N, C-alpha and C positions, 0 to 999 in steps of 0.2 A: 641147612645152614649150620645149625647147632651141632649136627653130628660132624660136619666137616671141621668145625672149630674144635670139637673134642678129639677128633682124630689127629689134629695137629699137636695136641697135648700128648697123646699117646706116642707119637713118633718124634716128640721133642723138636718140632720144626717152629720156626719163628712164627709168633712171638713167644714161644715156650723154650727158647734155646738158652735163657738165662737163669734156669732153676727158680722160676717164680710162676705164680698163677696169672697167666696172661689171657684168661678166657674172654675178658672184654675186648682186649685188642684183636684176638683171634676172630670174634664174631664181627668186628668192625671190618677186618680185611676180607672176610667172606661176603659180607654185604656189598662192599665195593666191587668184588669179583663178579657177583651176580649182576650188578648194575652194568658193568662193562661188557659181560657176556650176553645180556639180554638184546633182543632185537631193537635196534635204534634207528632213527632216520639217517640217511647218508649224510656224512659231514659231522656227525656228532663227535664231541671230544670229552674227555674225562681227566680229572686231575685229583690226585690223593695228596693232600697237604697236611703234614704232621711235624710237630716239633720233637716228637718222641723218636729220636735217632737210635736210641739203645735198643729198641724192640723191632723197628722196621727198616733200619739202614744197614749197610754192610758193616760188620763189626770191626774188621781190621783193614778197611780200605776207605775209599772216598764215601763220607757218610751222606753225600747227595744222591747216591745210588741205592736202590731198594736191596733189602736182604735177598739172597739167592733163593730162599724158600718162598719168597712171594714175588720174585722178579718176573715170572710168567704172566702176571697180571698187568704188566706195563709195556709200553712200545715207545718208539721215538716220536710218534705224531698222535696217535689216537688216545692213549692212556699215559698220562705223565705223572712223575713222581717229584715232589717238592718238600723241602723241609722248613721253608718259610712262605708265608703268604706273599711276601713282597717279591720273591722270585717268580711265584706263580703268576701274579698280576703282570709283572714285567714281560713275562713270556706270552701270556694269553691276551692281556689288555694293556699294552704299554701306554697309550694315550690316556686312558682313564687313570692309570697309576700316577702319570705326571700331574693330572689335574687334582687328584687326591693329595699328593704330597704338597702341591701349592696351597690347597685349602687348609691343610692341617698345620702348615709352617708359616703361613702368611701372617704377619703382624703389621697392623696398620700404624704407621709412624706418624705421630701428631705433628702438625705444623709448628714450626718455631714462632715465637711471639713476633721476632723482628720480621719474619716473612709475612705474617698476617698484617702487621702494621703497614709494611711497605705497599701491599696490595690495596689495602683500604685507602692509603694516602693517594695512590695513583688514580683510583676510581673517583675520589672526591675532586681531584684536580680536573678530570675529564668532564665531570658534570658541571663544574663551576665554569670551565672554559667554554663549554657549549652555550651556557646561559650568558656568558659575557658576549659571545657573538651575537646572540639575540638582541642584547641591549645596543650593541654597536650598530647593528642593522637599523634599529628603530631611530638611533641618533642621526644616522646618515639619511634616512628617509623623512626626518622631521617629526616623526611621531613622539619622540622623547626629546625634550629641551634640556640643554646644559644651562645651569643658573649659578650664579656666584654664591648664593645662600638660599637654601631650600626653606620654605615657610610651612608652618604647621597650623592647624591640622591639614592633612591631604584631602582635597575634595574628591578627586578622581584618580584612583590608583592605577587605572589602565593607562593613563597619560601622565603619570608622576614624573616630575623632572628629576634630574640627577645633579647633585652639587659638583662643581667643576673639580675641586681637590680630591673628591672621592673618585670621579672618573679618571683623573691622572694617576691615581694609585692603582686603579683597576687595569689601566693600560700597561703600567710597570709590571704588575703581576702576571698579566697575559704574556708579556715578553719573556719573563722567567720560564713560564710553562712552555712556551715554544722552543726554548733552549734545551729542554730536557731530552734525554735519549728517546722518550716516548713521543716526541713532537709529531711524528706522522700520524699517530693515532689521534692526537689532539686536533688535528686539521679536519677530522670528521665533522667537527662543528661548523667549520667554515662551508664545507660541502652542503650541510643541511640548510644553511642560511641561504645560499644561492638558489636553493629549490623553492624559496619563498613559502615555506609552510607556515600554518597558523601556529599560535602558541600552544594550543592543545595537541596539535600534531607533534610539534617540536618536543613537548614534554614526554609524550609517549615514546618518541625515539631516543630521548635521553635515557629513559629506564631500560629500553631495549639494549642500547649500547652498553650500559652498566652490566646487565645481565650477560651479554655476549662475552664482554671482557672477563668477567668472573668465571664463566664456564671455560673459557680458554685457559685460564690459570689452572683451574681444577683439573682439566683434561691433561695438562702438562704434568702435574703432580701425579696423577694416576698412572699416566704412561711411564714415568720414571719408576714408580713403586712396582708396576707390573715386570718392568725389566729386571729389577733386583730380585723379585720373586722367582722368575724363570731362571735366572743365573743360580740362584740357591738351589732350586729343585734339581737342576741338571747336574750339579756338583755334589748333591747330597746322596750318600750311599746307604743311608739307614732306611729300613722298610718296616712296615707293620708285621708282626709275627703273631701267629696263633698257636698256642700251646695245646697239644692233644692231651 
């Protein structure tokens, strides 16, 4: 190998064609030549990637082509020549390159404060509405009484009455909630009431509904972010490069 590299120097073949000591580059190309020429498993492919186009590429032509003095080590399919790592990955592993570009360029966009406040408000409304429906069911069944004036201290919180003006205000608030664009989601509370669940079961389902709605919002935001990431990756023409 070293003798072949030295012979290149004597004959002034690339990478010695520029009147410089290129023994390190000559050894490198000879190592590559041995790897390509060695017995390999069927289907093996090789790639030589370098940013040093002055010593390895055609001097007065397309620098993406190898110099004529080393061109014998390359072919169209088994042994490939590249001057950027990005081009090599795009040719050999296009899917992995797309994933890499997304990983390197993706920037997590923080949620806007108004967006966070809106989502929190919606979840609070849903939890309150479900609990309001529980109270309504108890009033209709007679478990909770409506009184003109509540007395204290309360002896039994499980059968605590509700003051009439407070209940009337709750009905008005429920009507406002039902008029919101998310009214369909709010009706989940009514469906739960109709199933005659216990208070403990109702509480667990309220928490489950909150988590479900929060997850739905999160998935929507992540989906939008991934769409923007893929669009950026497909349009971006910059690739990672390795300098020899």
